[in-house]
A tleap script that builds the chain and sets N, CA, C and O, in Angstrom:
source leaprc.protein.ff14SB
mol = sequence {
  NMET SER LEU LYS LYS ASP LYS GLU LYS VAL
  LEU GLY GLU VAL PHE ASP ASP GLU ARG VAL
  ARG SER PHE LEU ASP TYR GLN ALA PRO THR
  GLY VAL SER ASN ASP PHE HIE LEU LEU GLU
  LYS ALA TYR ARG GLY MET ASN ILE ASP ASN
  PHE VAL THR PHE LEU GLY PHE PHE LYS GLU
  ALA GLY LYS ASP LEU ASN ALA THR ASN PRO
  ASP GLY GLN SER LEU ALA GLU VAL ALA ALA
  GLU HIE GLY HIE GLY ALA GLU TYR VAL ASP
  ALA LEU ARG ALA ALA VAL ASN CGLN
}
set mol.1.N position { 9.248 34.892 -5.161 }
set mol.1.CA position { 10.170 33.842 -4.536 }
set mol.1.C position { 9.585 32.466 -4.905 }
set mol.1.O position { 8.389 32.205 -4.773 }
set mol.2.N position { 10.265 31.828 -5.253 }
set mol.2.CA position { 9.943 30.242 -5.482 }
set mol.2.C position { 10.051 29.287 -4.336 }
set mol.2.O position { 10.889 29.528 -3.467 }
set mol.3.N position { 9.318 28.264 -4.246 }
set mol.3.CA position { 9.438 27.359 -3.018 }
set mol.3.C position { 10.063 26.141 -3.507 }
set mol.3.O position { 9.823 25.646 -4.608 }
set mol.4.N position { 10.778 25.733 -2.750 }
set mol.4.CA position { 11.615 24.278 -3.018 }
set mol.4.C position { 10.874 23.261 -2.262 }
set mol.4.O position { 10.319 23.556 -1.204 }
set mol.5.N position { 10.839 22.072 -2.759 }
set mol.5.CA position { 10.317 20.899 -2.031 }
set mol.5.C position { 11.398 20.554 -0.883 }
set mol.5.O position { 12.609 20.635 -1.085 }
set mol.6.N position { 10.870 20.190 0.250 }
set mol.6.CA position { 11.759 19.632 1.205 }
set mol.6.C position { 12.387 18.448 1.038 }
set mol.6.O position { 13.465 18.236 1.595 }
set mol.7.N position { 11.831 17.601 0.307 }
set mol.7.CA position { 12.205 16.181 0.092 }
set mol.7.C position { 12.110 15.922 -1.507 }
set mol.7.O position { 11.156 16.389 -2.129 }
set mol.8.N position { 13.052 15.218 -2.116 }
set mol.8.CA position { 13.044 14.787 -3.389 }
set mol.8.C position { 12.074 13.359 -3.334 }
set mol.8.O position { 12.198 12.567 -2.400 }
set mol.9.N position { 11.217 13.165 -4.313 }
set mol.9.CA position { 10.699 11.747 -4.325 }
set mol.9.C position { 11.581 10.925 -4.933 }
set mol.9.O position { 12.124 11.332 -5.959 }
set mol.10.N position { 11.881 9.661 -4.439 }
set mol.10.CA position { 12.579 8.675 -4.878 }
set mol.10.C position { 11.654 7.751 -5.798 }
set mol.10.O position { 10.577 7.376 -5.333 }
set mol.11.N position { 11.942 7.467 -6.766 }
set mol.11.CA position { 11.242 6.626 -7.623 }
set mol.11.C position { 12.270 5.365 -7.810 }
set mol.11.O position { 13.491 5.435 -7.947 }
set mol.12.N position { 11.447 4.193 -7.778 }
set mol.12.CA position { 12.115 2.946 -8.101 }
set mol.12.C position { 13.111 2.401 -6.772 }
set mol.12.O position { 14.005 1.561 -6.871 }
set mol.13.N position { 12.742 3.034 -5.670 }
set mol.13.CA position { 13.590 2.560 -4.584 }
set mol.13.C position { 13.302 0.974 -4.097 }
set mol.13.O position { 12.146 0.566 -3.988 }
set mol.14.N position { 14.213 0.308 -3.877 }
set mol.14.CA position { 14.025 -1.043 -3.799 }
set mol.14.C position { 14.292 -1.173 -2.093 }
set mol.14.O position { 15.363 -0.804 -1.610 }
set mol.15.N position { 13.281 -1.694 -1.324 }
set mol.15.CA position { 13.528 -1.844 0.137 }
set mol.15.C position { 13.969 -3.470 0.400 }
set mol.15.O position { 13.654 -4.404 -0.337 }
set mol.16.N position { 14.740 -3.554 1.583 }
set mol.16.CA position { 15.037 -4.761 2.111 }
set mol.16.C position { 13.747 -5.192 2.866 }
set mol.16.O position { 12.876 -4.351 3.091 }
set mol.17.N position { 13.600 -6.562 3.284 }
set mol.17.CA position { 12.502 -6.920 3.875 }
set mol.17.C position { 12.143 -6.284 5.085 }
set mol.17.O position { 10.962 -6.079 5.367 }
set mol.18.N position { 13.168 -5.930 5.886 }
set mol.18.CA position { 13.047 -5.045 7.082 }
set mol.18.C position { 12.080 -3.907 6.854 }
set mol.18.O position { 11.038 -3.628 7.447 }
set mol.19.N position { 12.772 -3.246 5.713 }
set mol.19.CA position { 11.982 -1.892 5.530 }
set mol.19.C position { 10.565 -2.005 4.950 }
set mol.19.O position { 9.729 -1.106 5.048 }
set mol.20.N position { 10.369 -3.138 4.360 }
set mol.20.CA position { 8.929 -3.598 3.848 }
set mol.20.C position { 8.062 -3.668 5.001 }
set mol.20.O position { 7.061 -2.978 5.199 }
set mol.21.N position { 8.578 -4.634 5.795 }
set mol.21.CA position { 7.826 -5.052 7.003 }
set mol.21.C position { 7.464 -3.723 7.882 }
set mol.21.O position { 6.395 -3.680 8.490 }
set mol.22.N position { 8.260 -2.799 7.920 }
set mol.22.CA position { 8.032 -1.620 8.832 }
set mol.22.C position { 6.758 -0.881 8.302 }
set mol.22.O position { 6.184 -0.180 9.135 }
set mol.23.N position { 6.313 -0.924 7.238 }
set mol.23.CA position { 5.077 -0.501 6.642 }
set mol.23.C position { 3.955 -1.041 7.464 }
set mol.23.O position { 2.909 -0.396 7.543 }
set mol.24.N position { 4.107 -2.232 8.107 }
set mol.24.CA position { 3.015 -2.757 9.037 }
set mol.24.C position { 2.880 -2.033 10.356 }
set mol.24.O position { 1.920 -2.264 11.090 }
set mol.25.N position { 3.812 -1.169 10.671 }
set mol.25.CA position { 3.761 -0.453 11.958 }
set mol.25.C position { 3.138 0.943 11.952 }
set mol.25.O position { 3.116 1.605 12.989 }
set mol.26.N position { 2.634 1.402 10.811 }
set mol.26.CA position { 1.926 2.753 10.601 }
set mol.26.C position { 0.606 2.634 11.532 }
set mol.26.O position { 0.086 1.540 11.750 }
set mol.27.N position { 0.203 3.612 11.960 }
set mol.27.CA position { -0.995 3.787 12.699 }
set mol.27.C position { -2.045 4.611 11.809 }
set mol.27.O position { -1.680 5.727 11.440 }
set mol.28.N position { -3.102 4.235 11.497 }
set mol.28.CA position { -4.243 5.028 10.851 }
set mol.28.C position { -4.622 6.120 11.669 }
set mol.28.O position { -4.473 6.177 12.889 }
set mol.29.N position { -5.255 7.215 10.739 }
set mol.29.CA position { -5.803 8.267 11.534 }
set mol.29.C position { -7.139 7.922 12.022 }
set mol.29.O position { -7.661 6.894 11.590 }
set mol.30.N position { -7.709 8.600 12.805 }
set mol.30.CA position { -9.022 8.412 13.430 }
set mol.30.C position { -9.877 8.280 12.239 }
set mol.30.O position { -9.823 9.033 11.267 }
set mol.31.N position { -10.750 7.173 12.388 }
set mol.31.CA position { -12.004 7.021 11.372 }
set mol.31.C position { -11.496 6.096 10.159 }
set mol.31.O position { -12.280 5.703 9.295 }
set mol.32.N position { -10.321 5.822 10.157 }
set mol.32.CA position { -9.740 4.924 8.872 }
set mol.32.C position { -9.514 3.617 9.268 }
set mol.32.O position { -8.961 3.532 10.364 }
set mol.33.N position { -9.773 2.569 8.713 }
set mol.33.CA position { -9.275 1.222 8.958 }
set mol.33.C position { -7.845 1.161 9.011 }
set mol.33.O position { -7.166 1.701 8.138 }
set mol.34.N position { -7.306 0.498 10.045 }
set mol.34.CA position { -5.974 0.469 10.016 }
set mol.34.C position { -5.355 -0.469 8.966 }
set mol.34.O position { -4.311 -0.207 8.368 }
set mol.35.N position { -6.105 -1.618 8.786 }
set mol.35.CA position { -5.581 -2.385 7.414 }
set mol.35.C position { -5.674 -1.757 6.137 }
set mol.35.O position { -4.781 -2.049 5.343 }
set mol.36.N position { -6.685 -0.844 5.709 }
set mol.36.CA position { -6.800 -0.171 4.790 }
set mol.36.C position { -5.520 0.918 4.733 }
set mol.36.O position { -4.796 1.053 3.747 }
set mol.37.N position { -5.417 1.506 5.721 }
set mol.37.CA position { -4.119 2.473 5.861 }
set mol.37.C position { -2.908 1.903 5.422 }
set mol.37.O position { -2.175 2.396 4.566 }
set mol.38.N position { -2.711 0.802 6.061 }
set mol.38.CA position { -1.253 0.176 5.750 }
set mol.38.C position { -1.359 -0.154 4.283 }
set mol.38.O position { -0.400 0.231 3.614 }
set mol.39.N position { -2.251 -0.738 3.689 }
set mol.39.CA position { -2.207 -0.998 2.341 }
set mol.39.C position { -2.130 -0.004 1.509 }
set mol.39.O position { -1.603 -0.235 0.421 }
set mol.40.N position { -2.635 1.364 1.800 }
set mol.40.CA position { -2.625 2.409 0.950 }
set mol.40.C position { -1.223 2.994 1.051 }
set mol.40.O position { -0.619 3.555 0.137 }
set mol.41.N position { -0.796 2.786 2.284 }
set mol.41.CA position { 0.616 3.572 2.399 }
set mol.41.C position { 1.685 2.680 1.611 }
set mol.41.O position { 2.650 3.208 1.059 }
set mol.42.N position { 1.464 1.311 1.589 }
set mol.42.CA position { 2.307 0.581 0.976 }
set mol.42.C position { 2.199 0.838 -0.682 }
set mol.42.O position { 3.175 0.994 -1.415 }
set mol.43.N position { 0.797 0.848 -1.105 }
set mol.43.CA position { 0.712 1.143 -2.461 }
set mol.43.C position { 1.225 2.486 -2.990 }
set mol.43.O position { 1.700 2.606 -4.119 }
set mol.44.N position { 1.117 3.366 -2.218 }
set mol.44.CA position { 1.534 4.814 -2.547 }
set mol.44.C position { 3.194 4.919 -2.341 }
set mol.44.O position { 3.754 5.814 -2.974 }
set mol.45.N position { 3.938 4.129 -1.565 }
set mol.45.CA position { 5.164 4.221 -1.120 }
set mol.45.C position { 6.039 3.253 -1.772 }
set mol.45.O position { 7.244 3.494 -1.701 }
set mol.46.N position { 5.626 2.095 -2.459 }
set mol.46.CA position { 6.452 1.176 -2.789 }
set mol.46.C position { 6.350 0.762 -4.388 }
set mol.46.O position { 5.269 0.879 -4.965 }
set mol.47.N position { 7.383 0.330 -4.995 }
set mol.47.CA position { 7.269 -0.284 -6.418 }
set mol.47.C position { 6.375 -1.592 -6.316 }
set mol.47.O position { 6.024 -2.109 -5.255 }
set mol.48.N position { 6.120 -1.958 -7.352 }
set mol.48.CA position { 5.246 -3.401 -7.374 }
set mol.48.C position { 5.961 -4.521 -6.859 }
set mol.48.O position { 5.279 -5.366 -6.280 }
set mol.49.N position { 7.175 -4.706 -6.944 }
set mol.49.CA position { 7.928 -5.933 -6.439 }
set mol.49.C position { 8.029 -5.634 -4.976 }
set mol.49.O position { 8.063 -6.678 -4.324 }
set mol.50.N position { 8.085 -4.590 -4.276 }
set mol.50.CA position { 8.133 -4.511 -3.011 }
set mol.50.C position { 6.683 -4.584 -2.378 }
set mol.50.O position { 6.504 -5.046 -1.251 }
set mol.51.N position { 5.708 -4.122 -3.138 }
set mol.51.CA position { 4.265 -4.164 -2.679 }
set mol.51.C position { 3.918 -5.633 -2.752 }
set mol.51.O position { 3.198 -6.015 -1.830 }
set mol.52.N position { 4.266 -6.531 -3.635 }
set mol.52.CA position { 3.980 -7.975 -3.589 }
set mol.52.C position { 4.614 -8.612 -2.369 }
set mol.52.O position { 4.016 -9.450 -1.694 }
set mol.53.N position { 5.889 -8.174 -2.094 }
set mol.53.CA position { 6.441 -8.791 -0.761 }
set mol.53.C position { 5.813 -8.234 0.405 }
set mol.53.O position { 5.843 -8.902 1.438 }
set mol.54.N position { 5.229 -7.069 0.398 }
set mol.54.CA position { 4.408 -6.420 1.656 }
set mol.54.C position { 3.112 -7.397 1.837 }
set mol.54.O position { 2.791 -7.911 2.909 }
set mol.55.N position { 2.375 -7.572 0.509 }
set mol.55.CA position { 1.382 -8.331 0.743 }
set mol.55.C position { 1.545 -9.556 1.388 }
set mol.55.O position { 0.742 -9.862 2.269 }
set mol.56.N position { 2.424 -10.278 1.101 }
set mol.56.CA position { 2.794 -11.631 1.777 }
set mol.56.C position { 2.955 -11.296 3.489 }
set mol.56.O position { 2.417 -11.970 4.368 }
set mol.57.N position { 3.655 -10.331 3.674 }
set mol.57.CA position { 3.976 -10.020 5.216 }
set mol.57.C position { 2.500 -9.618 5.732 }
set mol.57.O position { 2.048 -10.008 6.809 }
set mol.58.N position { 1.859 -8.850 4.892 }
set mol.58.CA position { 0.435 -8.394 5.505 }
set mol.58.C position { -0.611 -9.480 5.702 }
set mol.58.O position { -1.397 -9.446 6.649 }
set mol.59.N position { -0.603 -10.563 4.675 }
set mol.59.CA position { -1.447 -11.657 4.947 }
set mol.59.C position { -0.934 -12.593 6.297 }
set mol.59.O position { -1.650 -13.095 7.165 }
set mol.60.N position { 0.619 -12.650 6.157 }
set mol.60.CA position { 1.021 -13.571 7.431 }
set mol.60.C position { 0.545 -12.923 8.749 }
set mol.60.O position { 0.282 -13.590 9.750 }
set mol.61.N position { 0.446 -11.486 8.678 }
set mol.61.CA position { 0.060 -10.960 10.029 }
set mol.61.C position { -1.374 -11.019 10.162 }
set mol.61.O position { -1.816 -10.431 11.149 }
set mol.62.N position { -2.134 -11.538 9.472 }
set mol.62.CA position { -3.487 -11.769 9.563 }
set mol.62.C position { -4.451 -10.551 9.337 }
set mol.62.O position { -5.566 -10.451 9.849 }
set mol.63.N position { -3.863 -9.643 8.500 }
set mol.63.CA position { -4.533 -8.408 7.963 }
set mol.63.C position { -5.461 -8.697 7.013 }
set mol.63.O position { -5.423 -9.749 6.375 }
set mol.64.N position { -6.423 -7.730 6.836 }
set mol.64.CA position { -7.509 -7.935 5.905 }
set mol.64.C position { -7.253 -7.262 4.705 }
set mol.64.O position { -7.257 -6.031 4.719 }
set mol.65.N position { -6.997 -7.970 3.504 }
set mol.65.CA position { -6.763 -7.495 2.177 }
set mol.65.C position { -7.999 -6.835 1.670 }
set mol.65.O position { -7.872 -6.011 0.764 }
set mol.66.N position { -9.216 -7.109 2.167 }
set mol.66.CA position { -10.248 -6.246 1.688 }
set mol.66.C position { -10.901 -5.280 2.473 }
set mol.66.O position { -12.083 -4.992 2.281 }
set mol.67.N position { -10.109 -4.689 3.465 }
set mol.67.CA position { -10.491 -3.567 4.225 }
set mol.67.C position { -10.695 -2.431 3.297 }
set mol.67.O position { -10.096 -2.273 2.233 }
set mol.68.N position { -11.543 -1.705 3.772 }
set mol.68.CA position { -12.208 -0.538 3.124 }
set mol.68.C position { -11.781 0.862 3.778 }
set mol.68.O position { -11.421 0.996 4.947 }
set mol.69.N position { -11.882 1.876 2.827 }
set mol.69.CA position { -11.730 3.257 3.362 }
set mol.69.C position { -12.944 3.790 3.846 }
set mol.69.O position { -13.956 3.089 3.816 }
set mol.70.N position { -12.975 5.132 4.362 }
set mol.70.CA position { -14.237 5.550 4.939 }
set mol.70.C position { -15.435 5.680 3.772 }
set mol.70.O position { -16.603 5.885 4.102 }
set mol.71.N position { -15.116 5.572 2.692 }
set mol.71.CA position { -15.982 5.645 1.512 }
set mol.71.C position { -16.459 4.348 1.208 }
set mol.71.O position { -17.280 4.189 0.305 }
set mol.72.N position { -15.996 3.360 1.914 }
set mol.72.CA position { -16.426 1.996 1.618 }
set mol.72.C position { -15.730 1.232 0.347 }
set mol.72.O position { -16.264 0.245 -0.160 }
set mol.73.N position { -14.515 1.762 -0.115 }
set mol.73.CA position { -13.853 1.317 -1.272 }
set mol.73.C position { -12.601 0.683 -0.739 }
set mol.73.O position { -11.900 1.228 0.113 }
set mol.74.N position { -12.288 -0.743 -1.388 }
set mol.74.CA position { -11.269 -1.524 -1.006 }
set mol.74.C position { -10.044 -0.814 -1.842 }
set mol.74.O position { -10.299 -0.120 -2.826 }
set mol.75.N position { -8.659 -1.040 -1.374 }
set mol.75.CA position { -7.647 -0.520 -2.111 }
set mol.75.C position { -7.615 -0.987 -3.625 }
set mol.75.O position { -7.170 -0.205 -4.465 }
set mol.76.N position { -8.070 -2.224 -3.993 }
set mol.76.CA position { -8.237 -2.557 -5.265 }
set mol.76.C position { -9.035 -1.606 -6.094 }
set mol.76.O position { -8.672 -1.197 -7.196 }
set mol.77.N position { -10.160 -1.277 -5.484 }
set mol.77.CA position { -11.131 -0.272 -6.047 }
set mol.77.C position { -10.530 1.034 -6.273 }
set mol.77.O position { -10.720 1.616 -7.341 }
set mol.78.N position { -9.842 1.521 -5.376 }
set mol.78.CA position { -9.203 2.848 -5.304 }
set mol.78.C position { -8.136 2.720 -6.463 }
set mol.78.O position { -8.246 3.459 -7.442 }
set mol.79.N position { -7.259 1.939 -6.392 }
set mol.79.CA position { -6.140 1.611 -7.325 }
set mol.79.C position { -6.588 1.485 -8.981 }
set mol.79.O position { -5.919 1.879 -9.937 }
set mol.80.N position { -7.791 0.883 -9.015 }
set mol.80.CA position { -8.185 0.711 -10.392 }
set mol.80.C position { -8.467 1.940 -10.991 }
set mol.80.O position { -8.582 1.948 -12.217 }
set mol.81.N position { -8.625 3.170 -10.251 }
set mol.81.CA position { -9.035 4.373 -10.809 }
set mol.81.C position { -7.762 4.901 -11.273 }
set mol.81.O position { -7.788 5.821 -12.091 }
set mol.82.N position { -6.685 4.455 -10.871 }
set mol.82.CA position { -5.357 5.114 -11.253 }
set mol.82.C position { -4.646 4.564 -12.436 }
set mol.82.O position { -4.445 3.353 -12.525 }
set mol.83.N position { -4.282 5.349 -13.288 }
set mol.83.CA position { -3.658 4.962 -14.523 }
set mol.83.C position { -2.551 3.758 -14.190 }
set mol.83.O position { -2.513 2.687 -14.796 }
set mol.84.N position { -1.731 4.117 -13.192 }
set mol.84.CA position { -0.693 3.020 -12.844 }
set mol.84.C position { -1.027 1.910 -12.013 }
set mol.84.O position { -0.208 1.062 -11.661 }
set mol.85.N position { -2.375 1.920 -11.662 }
set mol.85.CA position { -2.705 0.980 -10.616 }
set mol.85.C position { -2.988 -0.575 -10.934 }
set mol.85.O position { -3.063 -1.436 -10.058 }
set mol.86.N position { -3.125 -0.791 -12.220 }
set mol.86.CA position { -3.481 -1.931 -12.617 }
set mol.86.C position { -2.543 -3.213 -12.253 }
set mol.86.O position { -3.045 -4.333 -12.157 }
set mol.87.N position { -1.070 -2.968 -12.045 }
set mol.87.CA position { -0.372 -4.151 -11.690 }
set mol.87.C position { -0.605 -4.313 -10.112 }
set mol.87.O position { -0.430 -5.412 -9.587 }
set mol.88.N position { -1.013 -3.163 -9.346 }
set mol.88.CA position { -1.218 -3.284 -8.046 }
set mol.88.C position { -2.558 -4.026 -7.775 }
set mol.88.O position { -2.657 -4.888 -6.902 }
set mol.89.N position { -3.591 -3.632 -8.588 }
set mol.89.CA position { -4.828 -4.277 -8.598 }
set mol.89.C position { -4.765 -5.946 -8.771 }
set mol.89.O position { -5.456 -6.732 -8.122 }
set mol.90.N position { -3.888 -6.266 -9.680 }
set mol.90.CA position { -3.557 -7.658 -10.094 }
set mol.90.C position { -2.979 -8.330 -8.874 }
set mol.90.O position { -3.442 -9.398 -8.476 }
set mol.91.N position { -1.858 -7.649 -8.205 }
set mol.91.CA position { -1.245 -8.266 -6.991 }
set mol.91.C position { -2.225 -8.318 -6.042 }
set mol.91.O position { -2.296 -9.415 -5.488 }
set mol.92.N position { -3.124 -7.368 -5.616 }
set mol.92.CA position { -4.055 -7.664 -4.413 }
set mol.92.C position { -4.964 -8.757 -4.994 }
set mol.92.O position { -5.165 -9.685 -4.212 }
set mol.93.N position { -5.479 -8.839 -6.034 }
set mol.93.CA position { -6.474 -9.884 -6.484 }
set mol.93.C position { -5.716 -11.242 -6.376 }
set mol.93.O position { -6.311 -12.218 -5.920 }
set mol.94.N position { -4.446 -11.330 -6.773 }
set mol.94.CA position { -3.774 -12.682 -6.513 }
set mol.94.C position { -3.554 -12.974 -5.059 }
set mol.94.O position { -3.674 -14.117 -4.618 }
set mol.95.N position { -3.232 -11.943 -4.311 }
set mol.95.CA position { -2.962 -12.214 -2.754 }
set mol.95.C position { -4.326 -12.712 -2.056 }
set mol.95.O position { -4.291 -13.549 -1.154 }
set mol.96.N position { -5.570 -12.131 -2.539 }
set mol.96.CA position { -6.687 -12.456 -1.996 }
set mol.96.C position { -7.134 -14.013 -2.281 }
set mol.96.O position { -7.711 -14.800 -1.531 }
set mol.97.N position { -6.697 -14.168 -3.536 }
set mol.97.CA position { -6.975 -15.729 -4.063 }
set mol.97.C position { -6.026 -16.846 -3.645 }
set mol.97.O position { -6.222 -18.011 -3.989 }
set mol.98.N position { -5.114 -16.508 -2.983 }
set mol.98.CA position { -4.083 -17.496 -2.547 }
set mol.98.C position { -4.483 -18.238 -1.119 }
set mol.98.O position { -3.731 -19.080 -0.629 }
savepdb mol mol.pdb
quit
């Protein structure tokens, strides 16, 4: 018997500003920095254009772009380990330096 995925992954989905802002509403699991969790959710769930928009909303909300995961890594450090993460790392660095 083969198992089917419950949900298809949507690639290249473009969110409106309301949808992008909704990523600020997620709650982190116990033991995880909420700011890191929000950044990671956005990184994993958004294309680069939406992520850049999110970073503006994130900063506007007074969140920490350098928040770390339980292993002490920032999202920039985590994303740098991924083949597709370079644009996201650049966006994070630009947002930190603004």
